[in-house]
VOGU-3710 file (C-alpha; in Angstrom, 3 decimals, decimal comma):
1> mrllrygrdy> 81,643/100,512/101,324  81,202/99,212/97,782  84,364/97,832/96,169  84,908/98,507/92,505  85,694/95,478/90,362  88,307/97,483/88,502  90,391/100,091/90,320  92,167/103,106/88,912  95,402/101,169/88,535  93,624/98,800/86,164
11> srraflqkls> 92,513/101,595/83,840  95,897/103,309/83,922  97,692/100,031/83,105  95,221/99,144/80,371  95,629/102,528/78,650  99,424/102,309/78,872  99,399/98,784/77,458  97,257/99,859/74,527  99,510/102,864/73,896  102,725/100,825/74,013
21> agaasagllm> 101,188/98,221/71,696  100,220/100,934/69,212  96,545/99,944/69,402  94,135/102,741/68,555  90,783/100,983/68,759  88,878/102,253/71,769  87,279/100,563/74,760  88,796/98,655/77,675  86,299/95,940/78,584  85,023/95,432/75,035
31> plwdaiaqng> 85,417/97,158/71,650  83,804/100,556/72,033  81,776/100,632/68,849  80,453/97,155/69,477  78,979/98,548/72,697  77,617/101,628/70,899  76,058/99,520/68,151  74,069/97,583/70,770  72,167/100,484/72,346  73,978/103,772/71,643
41> daaraypeel> 75,670/103,721/75,057  79,449/103,403/75,506  79,297/102,520/79,222  79,764/98,744/78,806  83,172/99,355/77,204  84,641/100,891/80,377  85,060/100,009/84,046  82,948/101,848/86,583  85,673/104,300/87,562  85,613/105,677/83,996
51> rsieayskgr> 81,852/106,197/83,813  81,526/109,418/85,831  83,520/112,198/87,434  82,196/111,041/90,839  83,646/107,559/90,401  86,891/108,872/88,936  87,412/111,393/91,746  86,134/108,979/94,455  83,341/111,387/95,313  85,434/114,537/95,629
61> lkpgdeitaa> 83,802/116,095/92,533  80,283/115,868/91,148  78,031/117,594/88,570  77,277/121,130/89,704  80,779/121,690/91,103  83,235/124,150/89,567  86,820/123,486/88,591  88,840/126,473/89,810  92,396/127,251/90,823  91,562/125,813/94,261
71> nvesvkalle> 90,922/122,270/92,993  92,319/122,079/89,468  95,324/120,009/90,585  92,981/117,078/91,242  91,968/116,998/87,556  95,193/118,181/85,964  95,545/114,854/84,142  92,116/115,410/82,524  92,942/118,799/80,939  95,223/119,755/78,077
81> pikyaqvatm> 98,112/121,942/79,317  96,887/125,349/78,159  93,402/124,893/79,624  94,996/123,756/82,886  97,205/126,898/82,944  94,157/129,105/82,284  92,344/127,663/85,273  95,397/127,558/87,530  96,694/131,075/86,846  94,168/133,197/84,919
91> grrlrlvsgt> 90,895/132,757/86,829  89,145/130,507/84,335  86,335/128,339/85,775  84,775/125,179/84,379  81,302/124,024/85,479  80,881/120,265/85,784  77,769/118,675/84,283  76,656/115,058/84,115  78,342/112,967/81,449  76,371/112,281/78,294
101> tdvmrlspwe> 75,792/108,534/77,960  73,630/108,533/74,779  76,122/108,859/71,950  73,326/110,043/69,610  73,372/113,356/71,550  77,060/113,952/70,807  76,834/114,607/67,064  74,139/115,157/64,417  71,676/112,267/64,472  71,934/111,439/60,741
111> yleatlrnrg> 75,757/111,614/60,817  75,954/109,019/63,593  73,242/106,903/61,975  75,320/106,841/58,756  78,434/106,037/60,785  76,763/102,924/62,165  75,221/101,984/58,805  78,482/102,351/56,847  80,862/100,950/59,451  83,513/98,782/57,848
121> rarfdargnv> 82,928/100,079/54,301  85,861/102,556/54,087  89,419/102,116/52,932  92,277/104,277/51,607  92,990/104,297/47,851  96,468/104,371/46,300  96,760/108,117/46,940  95,652/107,788/50,549  92,149/109,212/50,041  89,177/107,731/51,843
131> vtqdgkpwig> 86,979/105,744/49,459  84,374/102,982/49,641  85,350/99,367/49,054  84,563/99,823/45,330  86,778/102,948/45,104  84,141/105,703/45,085  84,194/108,842/47,284  82,981/108,318/50,828  79,221/107,909/51,365  78,509/109,446/54,792
141> gnpfpdakta> 79,236/109,356/58,491  82,664/108,765/60,023  84,568/106,299/57,820  86,653/104,964/60,722  84,574/105,039/63,940  86,812/102,367/65,455  89,999/103,893/64,039  93,130/101,757/64,287  95,674/104,468/63,351  96,282/108,161/63,865
151> velfagltls> 95,793/108,797/60,131  92,344/107,179/60,293  91,405/109,449/63,202  92,409/112,564/61,285  90,964/111,335/57,979  87,458/111,136/59,463  87,775/114,589/60,996  89,066/116,186/57,791  86,285/114,664/55,678  83,519/116,406/57,604
161> wgrhdasfya> 84,183/119,264/59,970  80,757/120,256/61,232  79,186/116,833/60,521  76,307/118,395/58,562  75,894/118,398/54,791  75,646/122,213/54,854  75,975/124,743/57,641  75,944/128,499/58,079  77,260/129,756/61,405  76,454/133,303/62,479
171> ikeydlsteg> 79,461/134,295/64,601  80,472/137,040/66,994  84,234/137,340/67,446  86,042/139,206/70,258  89,813/139,764/70,163  91,396/140,600/73,498  94,734/142,089/74,431  97,141/140,659/76,998  95,621/143,148/79,466  92,151/141,683/78,903
181> dvlfqydagw> 90,657/144,531/76,862  88,485/143,849/73,827  90,446/145,498/71,002  88,386/144,234/68,066  84,869/142,908/67,702  83,491/141,370/64,501  80,263/139,946/63,135  81,125/137,113/60,783  79,483/134,345/58,815  81,072/130,949/58,154
191> aelspvarvr> 79,557/128,569/55,582  80,372/124,936/54,785  78,895/122,574/52,202  79,840/118,973/51,368  79,407/117,759/47,771  80,129/114,164/48,855  79,274/111,911/51,796  75,881/113,606/52,092  73,340/112,144/54,529  70,583/114,805/54,372
201> leprpywpgh> 70,798/116,929/51,217  69,541/115,553/47,934  70,915/114,090/45,835  72,722/111,673/48,126  75,488/110,702/48,653  77,027/112,886/45,898  76,209/116,190/44,222  76,547/115,335/40,508  79,403/117,142/38,820  81,105/118,003/42,122
211> edklryqsif> 82,365/114,557/43,167  85,993/115,726/42,823  85,442/118,308/45,592  85,511/117,654/49,355  84,002/120,937/50,560  83,171/124,507/49,799  83,859/126,801/52,761  83,689/130,585/53,098  83,952/133,266/55,740  82,834/136,878/55,424
221> faapdsvrgt> 82,676/139,862/57,784  79,516/141,926/58,202  80,720/144,380/60,885  82,340/146,718/61,743  82,428/148,996/58,704  86,242/148,797/58,497  86,015/145,149/57,332  82,449/144,886/56,104  82,301/142,915/52,881  85,708/141,281/53,286
231> sflnvwaydq> 85,325/137,606/52,439  87,251/134,466/51,608  86,319/131,224/49,829  88,148/127,876/50,122  87,412/125,211/47,530  88,798/121,853/48,637  89,685/119,058/46,210  88,803/115,546/47,279  92,465/114,620/46,834  93,992/115,271/50,255
241> stfpdlygyl> 97,499/115,917/48,888  96,209/119,045/47,155  95,920/122,514/48,664  92,510/124,210/48,446  91,952/127,107/46,049  91,654/130,282/48,142  89,805/133,320/46,796  89,132/136,608/48,524  87,081/139,758/48,000  88,469/142,940/49,501
251> pafkrirqfp> 86,058/145,898/49,232  88,900/148,367/48,669  89,815/146,602/45,393  86,255/145,671/44,397  87,328/142,451/42,749  88,072/138,801/43,485  91,698/137,885/44,031  93,295/134,468/44,328  95,574/134,142/47,346  98,507/131,826/48,060
261> tdqrfeplip> 96,780/128,888/49,708  99,724/127,568/51,756  99,855/130,684/53,962  97,458/129,186/56,500  99,197/130,307/59,696  98,208/133,970/59,520  95,106/135,750/60,803  92,627/136,886/58,167  91,770/140,134/59,997  93,453/142,484/62,471
271> gstlylsdaw> 93,611/141,357/66,093  92,605/137,729/65,577  94,648/134,815/66,860  92,667/132,376/64,705  94,209/130,833/61,592  92,615/128,942/58,699  94,757/126,005/59,757  92,985/125,883/63,105  89,468/125,174/61,821  88,059/122,118/63,609
281> aagdplytwg> 91,688/121,213/64,508  92,007/120,024/60,883  91,952/123,136/58,757  94,364/121,803/56,128  94,246/118,831/53,755  95,264/115,568/55,418  98,607/115,035/53,715  99,887/118,593/54,040  100,560/117,310/57,573  102,424/114,125/58,358
291> nyrivgrgpa> 104,150/111,973/60,950  100,777/111,284/62,533  101,160/109,231/65,685  99,139/108,351/68,766  100,975/109,662/71,816  98,503/109,247/74,651  95,113/107,997/75,798  93,039/108,211/78,929  90,049/110,028/80,453  89,485/113,769/79,909
301> laalsgnwna> 87,188/116,666/80,674  85,513/118,193/77,615  82,780/120,717/76,742  80,273/118,424/75,057  76,863/119,441/76,394  75,065/122,211/78,297  76,792/124,987/76,336  73,876/126,386/74,302  72,521/129,503/75,992  68,848/129,201/75,195
311> ahpnwehgvh> 68,034/131,910/77,755  69,585/134,662/75,574  67,528/135,650/72,496  70,697/135,649/70,368  72,277/132,657/72,202  75,109/134,854/73,532  77,272/133,518/76,374  78,492/134,953/79,650  82,189/135,661/80,261  84,533/135,697/83,226
321> ggpkgktfwd> 88,180/135,524/84,294  91,355/137,118/83,026  92,689/140,598/83,903  89,360/142,402/83,256  86,866/139,612/83,903  86,050/138,984/80,227  88,691/136,646/78,828  86,794/133,316/78,966  83,388/132,064/77,983  81,328/130,421/80,674
331> tavefvpeai> 81,783/126,730/79,870  80,279/123,432/81,019  82,486/120,341/80,894  81,839/116,678/81,462  83,818/113,509/82,011  84,969/111,628/78,901  85,979/108,004/79,595  88,590/107,822/76,852  90,399/110,432/74,777  92,982/109,512/72,134
341> vvdaepvkfp> 95,810/111,997/71,751  97,452/112,440/68,327  100,497/114,462/67,223  101,024/115,694/63,660  103,682/117,822/61,968  103,254/120,434/59,170  105,307/118,674/56,483  104,258/120,860/53,539  104,599/124,233/55,279  108,317/125,172/55,346
351> rapiskkrvw> 107,588/128,536/56,966  105,110/127,249/59,553  105,649/128,901/62,946  104,772/125,642/64,695  106,586/122,330/64,951  103,536/120,143/65,669  99,944/120,132/66,808  98,491/117,826/69,423  94,811/116,968/69,215  92,617/115,192/71,786
361> fdartmlpia> 89,773/113,080/70,269  86,754/111,795/72,155  87,098/108,078/71,381  83,307/107,621/71,304  82,675/110,017/68,425  86,155/110,932/67,096  85,257/114,567/67,815  88,242/116,897/68,475  87,853/118,170/72,054  91,096/120,178/72,259
371> mvsydrrgep> 94,147/121,171/70,253  97,485/122,645/71,323  100,135/123,699/68,827  103,800/123,985/69,729  106,379/126,486/68,452  109,613/125,534/66,717  111,326/125,124/70,105  108,718/122,592/71,155  107,037/124,927/73,705  103,221/125,234/74,012
381> yrsfdgaysl> 102,151/128,083/71,753  98,455/128,263/70,854  95,271/126,399/71,651  92,012/125,800/69,808  89,454/124,946/72,479  85,905/124,314/71,256  82,656/123,697/73,101  79,735/121,729/71,700  76,135/121,074/72,545  72,785/119,766/71,448
391> yesggksfmd> 70,697/122,909/70,973  68,052/121,762/73,454  67,688/123,231/76,922  64,997/124,121/79,408  62,146/123,096/77,158  63,551/125,095/74,229  65,199/123,757/71,110  66,549/124,824/67,728  65,663/122,100/65,292  67,556/120,406/62,474
401> gahpywswth> 64,755/118,578/60,724  63,331/115,938/63,050  66,038/116,335/65,668  67,522/119,185/67,736  70,478/120,890/66,097  73,932/119,764/67,242  76,977/121,961/66,712  79,778/123,950/68,302  78,694/126,758/70,593  81,875/128,717/71,341
411> vhafdiqtgr> 85,651/128,625/70,825  88,730/129,959/72,613  91,770/130,530/70,370  94,528/131,491/72,836  98,182/132,427/72,392  99,742/131,435/75,694  103,046/133,110/74,826  101,494/136,578/74,423  98,324/136,182/76,466  96,151/137,315/73,509
421> mtrleqvrsi> 92,754/135,688/73,177  90,202/135,340/70,384  86,733/134,318/71,541  84,090/133,186/69,049  80,498/132,218/69,696  77,799/130,844/67,409  74,752/133,085/67,663  71,275/133,114/66,135  71,969/136,071/63,816  74,417/138,858/62,979
431> tgghatrvnd> 74,384/142,241/61,279  72,688/142,172/57,887  70,110/139,538/58,836  72,408/136,559/58,322  71,191/133,738/60,585  72,453/130,317/61,585  71,064/127,707/59,182  71,718/124,018/58,644  71,273/121,530/55,778  70,019/124,207/53,383
441> aglydryltn> 71,184/123,688/49,774  70,644/127,412/49,121  73,794/128,179/51,122  75,864/127,412/48,037  74,462/130,205/45,860  74,315/132,697/48,708  77,727/132,179/50,313  79,940/129,693/48,449  80,761/131,061/44,993  82,876/133,946/43,767
451> talihlgsg> 79,690/135,653/42,634  78,369/135,325/46,182  81,520/136,960/47,546  81,028/139,944/45,245  77,381/140,235/46,271  78,275/140,041/49,990  80,956/142,693/49,504  78,711/145,133/47,686  75,542/144,549/49,712
//
């Protein structure tokens, strides 16, 4: 028998000591991003028991196994509470895959390259916005890869959701009843473009004349006919104390309308349990939330690889579980050595139906791997549960320049109090010929202006 130098009690004590000391920087044996900077591998920052599910479970679990109701108790501490309840009581299954050790496979290549290149060059200005040391807007990558505070964790996430300069996601959405029936099905397109902190699109790092904007983001619906042409555009100021401008085009009115932008806890379409506030677990400007605090840290299971379905021509995923066998996407999860758990409260939303959100971050990449929001009584209410992947599998790949595309693959947005589920998946294309694209400057004119909304609504 081989004895481990560090046992489980060591890791548990070390995480508790860091939490009680208020330390956010990651890594147990050495600073995490020092290890990553050496060779792109986080392993040296953690003891052996935190390097694989086999070591953590003492051989009881391994890649290829499934987490089901029969064995979920053994990994309860690695799952957020709503995902645990789904597995324990609703028939959800999670397939274990080998942990990803090369950090460059856990986000877009150029984003991580910029993170390493610009490490240590970010600060907050007098208004709390992320700037360079000379006070200019951020220049690319995560500004705080070795974040020391909860605000730094959320600031990096809010600055760049999808971690690309520009993205268009072709999406299929399925809204299910408590009984497990699909009540609504939509084809949608979601576009994002960053005018600052650009690492691929020219000119870099800023789009001249747009430096006061953080992002342009839109969503439109291509099917069914009852919502076809409905679209919304968010224009975010760089100042994170300011609400975005929200515009919408409703085909019935045949004109652009400006909507109240602080009503971010309502579905945009019938049947959906997804709110604008949920996007990437950071769908609102940084300082419309407050009381950020780190409340936990430790290992986790997360859907970080193996979730692109290259075998399907439209990348569509299989489903299982729930009352009718179609509530959950088939999902692969892997062992994450350290997750940092952050709470935040909606301080600028007096009518918010939630009291706080809790977000789990992968400490290696600061990627949000789970979110649970709590109602005004403090009870678990809704979850935003995303899966990610490098789009490379079985000899196939979808390319982003010189490297395989990295992105989200599917999302569960679940209301645990009603049992209603919204499932979204990123597909190759949707009705109308709209196809997933990345780092294409033409997305702005096609999807991210009021004129574009009118064209989409009348096309």
